[in-house]
LUMPA-189693 format. One record per residue: residue number from 0; x, y, z of N, C-alpha, C, O in turn. Coordinates in steps of 0.1 Angstrom, whole numbers, plus 5000, padded with zeros to 4 digits. Atoms other than C-alpha are relative to their C-alpha. Layout:
   nr   npx   npy   npz  capx  capy  capz   cpx   cpy   cpz   opx   opy   opz
  NUM     X     Y     Z     X     Y     Z     X     Y     Z     X     Y     Z
...
//
This chain:
   nr   npx   npy   npz  capx  capy  capz   cpx   cpy   cpz   opx   opy   opz
    0  5006  4980  4995  0762  9143  5278  4996  5003  4984  5000  4995  4975
    1  5001  4996  5010  0748  9162  5248  5009  5016  5003  5012  5021  5013
    2  4991  4990  5000  0769  9192  5237  4992  5015  4997  4982  5016  4990
    3  5008  4988  5003  0760  9230  5236  4997  4999  4985  4986  5002  4981
    4  5001  4996  5016  0766  9228  5195  4989  4990  4997  4984  4992  4986
    5  5007  5008  5002  0741  9199  5197  4985  5005  5003  4975  5006  4996
    6  5014  4990  4993  0714  9218  5220  4997  5009  4989  4985  5011  4986
    7  5002  4985  5011  0717  9248  5192  4996  4992  4986  4988  4998  4978
    8  5001  5002  5010  0717  9224  5164  4979  5000  5001  4971  5007  4993
    9  5010  5010  5002  0682  9206  5173  4991  5018  5005  4979  5018  5005
   10  5010  4991  4995  0668  9242  5187  4997  5009  4983  4987  5014  4978
   11  5001  4994  5015  0676  9257  5150  4990  4988  4992  4983  4992  4983
   12  5007  5013  5007  0659  9225  5137  4984  5000  5000  4977  4999  4990
   13  5008  4996  4996  0631  9231  5156  4993  5015  4995  4981  5016  4991
   14  5003  4984  4998  0629  9271  5153  4992  4999  4981  4982  5005  4977
   15  5001  5001  5012  0629  9261  5114  4987  4990  4996  4982  4990  4985
   16  5011  5010  5001  0601  9235  5117  4988  5008  5003  4977  5004  5000
   17  5012  4996  4992  0579  9260  5135  5000  5011  4992  4992  5020  4994
   18  5004  4986  5008  0586  9287  5107  5000  5009  5004  4992  5017  5000
   19  5001  4988  4995  0598  9312  5129  5016  5004  4999  5024  4995  4999
   20  4986  4990  5000  0630  9338  5127  5005  4994  5013  5001  4986  5022
   21  4993  4998  4987  0656  9342  5151  4993  5007  5009  4991  5003  5021
   22  5006  4986  4994  0638  9374  5163  4988  4995  5005  4986  4994  5017
   23  5013  5008  4996  0604  9358  5163  5003  4990  5012  4997  4995  5022
   24  4994  5009  4988  0618  9329  5190  5003  5009  5006  4997  5007  5016
   25  4991  4995  4986  0636  9353  5211  4985  5012  5001  4980  5011  5012
   26  5013  4996  4995  0603  9377  5211  4992  4988  5010  4994  4989  5022
   27  5005  5011  4992  0584  9347  5224  5007  4996  5013  5001  4994  5023
   28  4993  5005  4985  0608  9337  5250  5004  5010  5006  5006  5006  5018
   29  4998  4987  4995  0616  9373  5260  5020  4998  4999  5028  5000  5008
   30  4985  4997  5005  0653  9369  5243  5002  5008  4989  4993  5012  4982
   31  4999  4990  5010  0671  9390  5220  5001  4985  4985  5000  4973  4987
   32  4993  5008  5010  0680  9374  5184  5012  4993  5003  5015  4981  5005
   33  4981  5002  4996  0718  9376  5192  5000  4988  5009  5008  4979  5006
   34  5003  5009  4990  0707  9355  5221  4995  4983  4995  4999  4972  4999
   35  5002  5011  5012  0692  9329  5196  5006  4992  4993  5006  4980  4991
   36  4986  5003  5008  0719  9328  5175  5009  4991  5005  5012  4980  5002
   37  4988  5004  4988  0745  9323  5203  4995  4987  5000  5003  4979  4994
   38  5004  5012  4996  0726  9293  5211  4998  4989  4990  4999  4977  4993
   39  4995  5008  5009  0725  9280  5179  5008  4996  4995  5009  4987  4987
   40  4987  5004  5010  0756  9280  5169  5009  4992  5010  5021  4988  5008
   41  4995  5010  4986  0763  9262  5206  5011  5014  5005  5020  5009  5012
   42  4991  4988  4996  0784  9296  5214  4995  4999  5018  5004  4998  5025
   43  5009  4998  4989  0761  9297  5248  4992  4985  5002  4987  4979  4993
   44  5009  5010  4993  0746  9270  5268  4989  5005  5007  4992  5011  5017
   45  5013  4999  4996  0710  9274  5276  4999  5000  5015  5002  4989  5021
   46  5006  5004  4989  0699  9280  5309  4993  4993  5005  4984  4994  4997
   47  5011  5008  4997  0675  9254  5327  4983  5014  4999  4971  5012  4995
   48  5017  4987  5000  0645  9287  5328  5006  5003  4984  4996  5007  4978
   49  5000  4996  5018  0661  9294  5287  4992  4987  4999  4979  4987  4999
   50  5009  5015  5003  0652  9255  5281  4985  4999  5000  4978  4993  4992
   51  5017  5002  4995  0618  9257  5297  4996  5011  4990  4988  5009  4980
   52  5012  4990  5014  0608  9291  5275  5004  4994  4987  4994  4990  4980
   53  5003  5006  5011  0624  9275  5245  4987  4989  4996  4979  4990  4987
   54  5008  5008  4998  0604  9246  5253  4985  5002  4995  4978  4997  4986
   55  5012  4990  5005  0575  9268  5253  4995  5003  4986  4985  5002  4978
   56  5001  4993  5011  0581  9285  5228  4998  4992  4981  4993  4997  4971
   57  4998  5007  5007  0589  9255  5204  4992  4990  4999  4992  4983  4989
   58  5017  5008  4995  0556  9235  5217  5008  4986  5001  5003  4975  5000
   59  4994  5018  4993  0581  9205  5227  5003  4997  5012  5007  5007  5020
   60  4997  5004  4986  0587  9187  5257  5015  5006  5002  5021  5009  4991
   61  4984  5000  5001  0625  9196  5271  5009  4992  4998  5021  4995  4997
   62  4994  5010  4998  0635  9165  5271  5005  4999  4982  5015  4992  4980
   63  4999  4998  5016  0635  9171  5228  5012  5006  4998  5022  5004  4990
   64  4988  4990  5004  0656  9198  5232  5018  4995  5005  5028  4999  4999
   65  4989  5006  4990  0681  9178  5259  5004  4987  4984  5016  4985  4985
   66  4999  5014  5002  0681  9145  5230  5009  5005  4987  5004  5015  4983
   67  4992  5000  5011  0709  9145  5200  4993  5000  4990  4983  4992  4990
   68  5006  4999  5013  0699  9155  5167  5001  4986  4991  4993  4984  4982
   69  4998  5011  5005  0713  9121  5158  4988  4992  5000  4984  4985  4991
   70  5009  5011  4990  0685  9104  5180  4987  5006  4989  4979  5015  4991
   71  5012  4992  5015  0660  9109  5146  4988  4995  5006  4978  5001  5003
   72  5014  5011  4996  0633  9085  5163  4991  5014  5007  4980  5017  5003
   73  5008  4990  4996  0623  9115  5186  4998  5013  4993  4988  5021  4996
   74  5007  4989  5008  0624  9142  5163  4992  4996  4991  4980  5000  4991
   75  5011  5004  5011  0610  9125  5133  4981  4999  5010  4971  5005  5008
   76  5014  5001  4991  0580  9117  5160  4995  5013  5003  4983  5015  5002
   77  5000  4985  5000  0582  9156  5168  4995  5006  4991  4983  5011  4992
   78  5006  4998  5014  0579  9165  5134  4987  4995  4994  4979  5003  4989
   79  5014  5008  5006  0550  9139  5123  4989  5005  5010  4977  5005  5007
   80  5010  4993  4992  0532  9157  5154  4995  5008  4997  4983  5008  4996
   81  5003  4987  5002  0536  9191  5147  4992  5001  4982  4985  5009  4976
   82  5004  4998  5017  0528  9182  5108  4982  4996  5002  4973  5004  4997
   83  5010  5003  4996  0497  9164  5120  4991  5011  5007  4980  5013  5002
   84  5010  4991  4994  0482  9193  5146  4999  5011  4990  4990  5019  4993
   85  5006  4990  5006  0485  9218  5115  4993  4993  4991  4986  5001  4984
   86  5009  5002  5012  0467  9195  5090  4987  5000  5008  4977  5006  5003
   87  5012  4999  4993  0441  9189  5119  4994  5016  5002  4983  5017  4997
   88  5000  4986  5000  0439  9229  5125  4994  5005  4987  4986  5015  4986
   89  5009  4997  5011  0430  9229  5088  4989  4998  4997  4982  5006  4991
   90  5014  5003  5006  0399  9209  5084  4991  5007  5006  4993  5015  5015
   91  5016  4992  4995  0362  9220  5088  4997  4996  5014  5007  4990  5019
   92  5004  5008  4984  0345  9209  5124  4994  4987  4994  4995  4978  5001
   93  5004  5010  5000  0329  9183  5105  5010  4988  4999  5011  4979  5008
   94  4987  5010  5002  0361  9163  5089  5010  5005  5016  5019  4997  5017
   95  4994  5001  4988  0378  9173  5124  4991  4991  5009  4997  4985  5018
   96  5005  5010  4991  0352  9152  5141  5004  4987  4993  5010  4979  4999
   97  4994  5012  5002  0358  9124  5119  5015  4998  4997  5019  4987  4993
   98  4985  5004  4999  0396  9128  5119  4999  4995  5019  5003  4984  5022
   99  5001  5002  4985  0391  9126  5161  4995  4984  5000  5002  4974  5004
  100  5007  5016  4998  0369  9094  5158  5011  4993  4996  5015  4985  5004
  101  4992  5010  5005  0395  9077  5135  5011  4999  5008  5012  4988  5010
  102  4993  4998  4991  0425  9089  5159  4997  4987  5012  5003  4977  5015
  103  5008  5012  4986  0403  9071  5190  5000  4984  4993  5004  4974  5000
  104  5003  5015  5002  0397  9039  5170  5019  4995  4997  5025  4985  5000
  105  4983  5004  5001  0436  9040  5161  5006  4997  5018  5014  4988  5021
  106  4995  5001  4987  0443  9042  5200  4996  4992  5004  5005  4984  5008
  107  5004  5016  4994  0420  9014  5210  5011  4987  4994  5016  4978  5000
  108  4991  5010  5009  0441  8996  5182  5012  4999  5010  5013  4986  5011
  109  4991  5002  4994  0472  9001  5206  5003  4999  5009  5015  4996  5014
  110  5005  5008  4984  0456  8993  5238  5000  4987  5003  5002  4982  5014
  111  5001  5009  5000  0452  8962  5230  5012  4989  5000  5009  4977  5000
//
């Protein structure tokens, strides 16, 4: 079972990946910066409602928040997806079309 400290560590890491302060995350999910700090330090266990809000605010599924940071496969995948998303957003319309087509080709290869 994952501990409050582990959940807090994951929340902190994802908040930093999203380049958010505790206050910004708190504002995004309707909680105070102090509440975010307490979650990150493992002082308070987030309720299901708060976990769902954190999931939305950090743009990850709830299960990522409940997966130990030691499970680096899950976390590295989500970090990679966030990085790819940022790159795609920076592309011109023409380059975005090309990138989407490349991703479709790669997707077809994995379906075989």
